[in-house]
C-alpha positions in Angstrom: -17.9 -18.0 -4.1 -14.2 -17.8 -5.0 -13.0 -14.4 -4.0 -9.6 -12.9 -5.1 -8.4 -10.4 -2.4 -5.5 -7.9 -3.0 -3.9 -5.8 -0.4 -3.8 -8.1 2.5 -0.8 -6.2 4.2 -3.0 -2.9 4.5 -5.3 -2.1 7.2 -8.5 -2.9 5.2 -7.4 -5.9 3.5 -5.7 -7.4 6.6 -9.2 -7.3 8.1 -11.1 -8.5 4.9 -9.0 -11.5 4.8 -10.5 -12.6 8.0 -14.1 -11.4 7.6 -14.6 -12.6 3.9 -14.0 -16.4 5.0 -17.5 -16.3 6.1 -18.9 -15.7 2.8 -16.7 -17.5 0.4 -13.1 -19.2 -0.4 -10.7 -16.4 -0.2 -7.6 -16.5 -2.2 -5.2 -13.5 -1.2 -2.7 -12.4 -3.7 0.4 -10.3 -2.7 2.5 -7.8 -4.8 5.0 -10.7 -5.6 2.1 -12.5 -7.3 0.0 -9.5 -8.6 1.9 -6.0 -9.0 -0.6 -3.3 -9.4 1.9 -1.3 -11.2 2.2 -4.1 -13.7 -1.0 -4.7 -15.6 0.5 -8.0 -17.3 0.7 -9.5 -13.8 -3.0 -8.5 -13.1 -4.3 -10.1 -16.1 -2.3 -13.2 -15.6 -3.2 -13.7 -12.0 -6.9 -13.1 -12.5 -6.9 -15.7 -15.5 -5.2 -18.1 -13.5 -7.4 -18.0 -10.5 -10.7 -17.4 -12.3 -12.6 -15.7 -9.4 -16.4 -15.1 -8.9 -15.6 -11.7 -7.1 -12.5 -9.5 -7.0 -12.2 -7.5 -3.7 -9.5 -4.8 -4.2 -8.5 -2.7 -1.1 -5.1 -2.3 -2.4 -3.9 1.2 -3.1 -1.2 3.6 -3.1 -2.2 5.6 0.0 0.8 7.6 0.8 -0.9 11.0 0.4 1.8 13.4 0.6 4.3 11.2 -1.1 1.9 10.8 -4.3 2.5 14.6 -5.0 6.2 13.6 -6.0 5.3 10.0 -7.4 2.0 10.9 -9.5 3.1 8.3 -12.1 3.3 5.2 -9.6 0.0 6.5 -7.8 -2.0 6.6 -11.1 -0.7 3.2 -12.1 -1.8 1.6 -8.9 -5.0 3.7 -8.1 -6.3 4.7 -11.5 -5.0 2.3 -14.1 -5.1 -1.1 -12.1 -8.7 -1.0 -11.2 -9.6 -0.6 -14.6 -7.6 -3.6 -15.7 -9.2 -5.6 -12.9 -12.7 -4.6 -14.0 -11.9 -5.6 -17.7 -10.7 -9.0 -16.6 -13.7 -9.4 -14.2 -16.1 -8.6 -16.9 -14.5 -11.0 -19.3 -14.9 -13.8 -16.8 -18.5 -12.7 -15.9 -17.2 -11.8 -12.3 -18.0 -9.0 -10.1 -15.7 -6.5 -8.3 -15.6 -4.6 -4.9 -13.3 -1.7 -4.9 -12.8 1.1 -2.2 -12.1 4.8 -2.8 -11.9 7.8 -0.5 -13.4 11.1 0.8 -10.6 12.9 -0.8 -12.3 12.8 -4.0 -14.1 15.9 -2.7 -12.7 19.4 -2.2 -14.1 20.0 1.2 -16.1 23.3 0.4 -19.3 21.9 1.5 -20.6 22.0 5.0 -23.1 19.1 4.8 -22.2 15.5 4.2 -21.3 14.6 0.6 -23.6 12.3 -1.2 -22.9 9.9 -4.0 -24.3 12.4 -6.4 -22.1 15.4 -5.3 -19.6 16.3 -8.0 -16.0 15.2 -7.0 -13.3 17.7 -7.2 -10.1 16.3 -5.7 -7.4 18.7 -4.5 -4.4 16.4 -4.5 -2.7 13.6 -6.4 -4.0 11.0 -4.3 -7.6 11.9 -4.6 -7.3 12.4 -8.2 -5.8 9.1 -8.8 -8.7 7.4 -6.8 -11.2 9.1 -8.8 -9.7 7.9 -11.9 -9.9 4.4 -10.5 -13.5 5.0 -9.8 -14.2 6.2 -13.2 -12.1 3.3 -14.9 -14.3 0.5 -13.3 -17.6 2.4 -14.1 -16.5 2.8 -17.7 -16.0 -1.0 -18.1 -19.6 -1.7 -17.2 -18.6 -4.7 -14.9 -20.9 -5.7 -12.1 -19.4 -3.6 -9.2 -19.6 -2.0 -5.8 -17.4 1.1 -4.8 -17.2 2.1 -1.4 -15.8 5.4 -0.5 -14.5 5.7 3.0 -12.6 7.9 5.3 -10.0 8.3 7.8 -9.2 4.7 8.2 -7.4 3.6 11.4 -7.2 0.2 13.5 -4.8 -1.9 15.4 -2.9 -2.9 12.3 -0.7 -1.0 9.9 0.1 2.7 9.8 -2.7 5.0 10.9 -3.6 8.0 13.0 -4.4 6.1 16.3 -1.1 4.0 16.3 0.8 7.3 15.6 -0.9 9.1 18.4 -0.3 6.1 20.9 3.4 5.9 19.8 4.0 9.8 20.0 2.5 9.8 23.4 5.3 7.7 24.8 8.0 10.0 23.1 6.8 13.6 23.3 5.4 15.8 25.9 3.7 17.9 23.4 1.7 16.8 20.5 0.2 19.4 17.9 -2.9 18.2 16.0 -4.9 19.9 13.1 -8.2 21.1 14.3 -9.7 22.6 11.2 -10.2 19.6 9.1 -13.6 17.6 9.7 -14.3 13.9 9.0 -15.4 10.5 10.4 -12.7 8.2 11.8 -13.6 4.9 10.5 -12.4 1.5 11.7 -10.8 -0.9 9.2 -12.8 -3.8 10.7 -16.1 -2.1 10.5 -15.3 -1.5 6.8 -14.5 -5.3 6.2 -17.5 -6.6 8.3 -20.0 -4.3 6.4 -18.4 -5.5 3.1 -19.0 -9.1 4.1 -22.6 -8.4 5.3 -23.3 -6.9 1.9 -21.8 -9.8 0.1 -23.9 -12.2 2.0 -27.0 -10.4 0.8 -25.7 -10.9 -2.8 -25.2 -14.7 -2.4 -28.5 -16.1 -3.4 -28.3 -14.4 -6.9 -25.3 -12.2 -7.5 -26.3 -11.2 -11.0 -29.6 -9.9 -10.0 -28.1 -8.3 -6.9 -25.5 -6.3 -8.8 -28.0 -5.3 -11.4 -30.2 -3.5 -8.8 -27.9 -2.7 -6.2 -24.4 -2.2 -7.8 -22.7 1.1 -8.1 -21.2 3.7 -5.7 -21.8 4.0 -2.0 -20.3 5.9 1.0 -19.2 3.9 3.8 -17.9 5.4 6.9 -18.4 5.9 10.5 -21.4 8.3 11.7 -20.8 11.5 13.5 -18.0 14.0 13.0 -14.8 15.2 14.5 -11.5 16.9 13.8 -8.2 15.3 13.9 -7.5 17.0 17.0 -11.0 15.9 18.4 -10.1 12.2 17.5 -6.7 12.6 19.3 -8.4 14.2 22.3 -10.7 11.1 22.4 -7.9 8.5 22.0 -6.2 10.1 25.2 -9.1 10.6 27.2 -9.5 6.6 27.4 -7.8 4.8 30.1 -7.4 1.7 27.9 -4.6 1.4 25.6 -2.8 -1.6 24.2 -1.6 -4.1 26.9 2.1 -2.7 27.0 0.9 1.0 27.3 0.4 2.0 30.7 -0.5 5.4 32.0 3.0 5.5 33.5 4.5 5.1 30.2 2.9 8.2 28.9 5.2 11.1 28.4 2.6 13.2 26.8 1.4 16.4 28.8 -0.1 18.9 26.3 -2.3 18.2 23.2 -2.5 21.4 21.3 -5.0 22.2 18.5 -3.5 24.0 15.5 -4.6 25.1 12.0 -3.9 23.4 8.8 -1.7 26.7 7.9 0.5 25.7 10.8 1.0 22.3 9.8 1.9 22.5 6.0 1.9 19.2 4.1 2.9 18.5 0.4 -0.8 17.5 -0.4 -3.8 19.7 0.3 -6.6 17.9 2.5 -10.3 18.8 2.2 -11.4 20.9 5.2 -14.6 18.8 5.3 -15.2 15.5 4.2 -18.0 14.1 5.9 -19.8 11.3 3.8 -23.8 10.8 3.8 -24.7 7.2 4.3 -28.3 7.3 3.5 -27.9 5.2 0.2 -26.1 2.5 2.0 -28.8 2.4 4.8 -31.8 2.4 2.4 -30.3 -0.3 0.0 -28.6 -2.7 2.4 -30.4 -1.9 5.7 -27.2 -1.2 7.4 -26.7 1.8 9.7 -23.1 3.0 10.3 -22.4 3.2 14.1 -20.9 6.4 15.7 -17.2 6.8 15.5 -16.9 7.5 19.2 -18.3 4.4 20.2 -16.4 2.4 17.8 -13.3 3.9 19.1 -14.2 2.7 22.5 -14.5 -0.9 21.0 -11.1 -0.5 19.4 -9.4 0.6 22.4 -11.0 -2.1 24.6 
């Protein structure tokens, strides 16, 4: 299987470039070759490579910045996935795309299923939903994975930010009234590879029966404050981070109102994984157990 992979400088794309090697020939393309804000470069690149599968973790992910750059966000998150889907369908290829828990408004108090009505409250969520809808409307064989609170040991994310701030500040204030599930980027990549391996014997039949929208995130729940507290409760950090280097003395829980941001976030964005477990026989591990593995 020839796999065209985007977004390899991002958290999930960086992990996918490694895990997808077990299921096919990976051809990674960067922004200089395929600029998602320029549809012509998308068409040209896909037609040159002629992949069997397009895997697209690339996205405009600056949630607050998207409020002031809506045109760029919609071009990358909303329009580009639709263009990829059209090119994939023309080739008879399939597509895997990643979306977000921020397509929901956060007013539920039980995990969101794939059948729940999206109602994004910020530009980022609206553009990601537009991307989902664009792919589905083309009718290409596809999988869309919504995930949440992505972090890892590469790129820019909450874990690395907390570890950095612990060296710089005596006090860190973290929001405690937004509930979700921190999800390791490598877990997303490995789950994707396992699902692709299930499709390999007969991809057309697989996508006909199993294609569509799925929720893919860690199990369990916490707040951003709870996530930070779990990070600092561990004695194991990256090799150059010793306890003696920690300047942090106090971790303080605050409300979203005390930490205003340009973009509104859902207060509750847990995702239900029953469809993923039923169709692919894959059970998502608890976020706390995964965090232990990451820090180790």
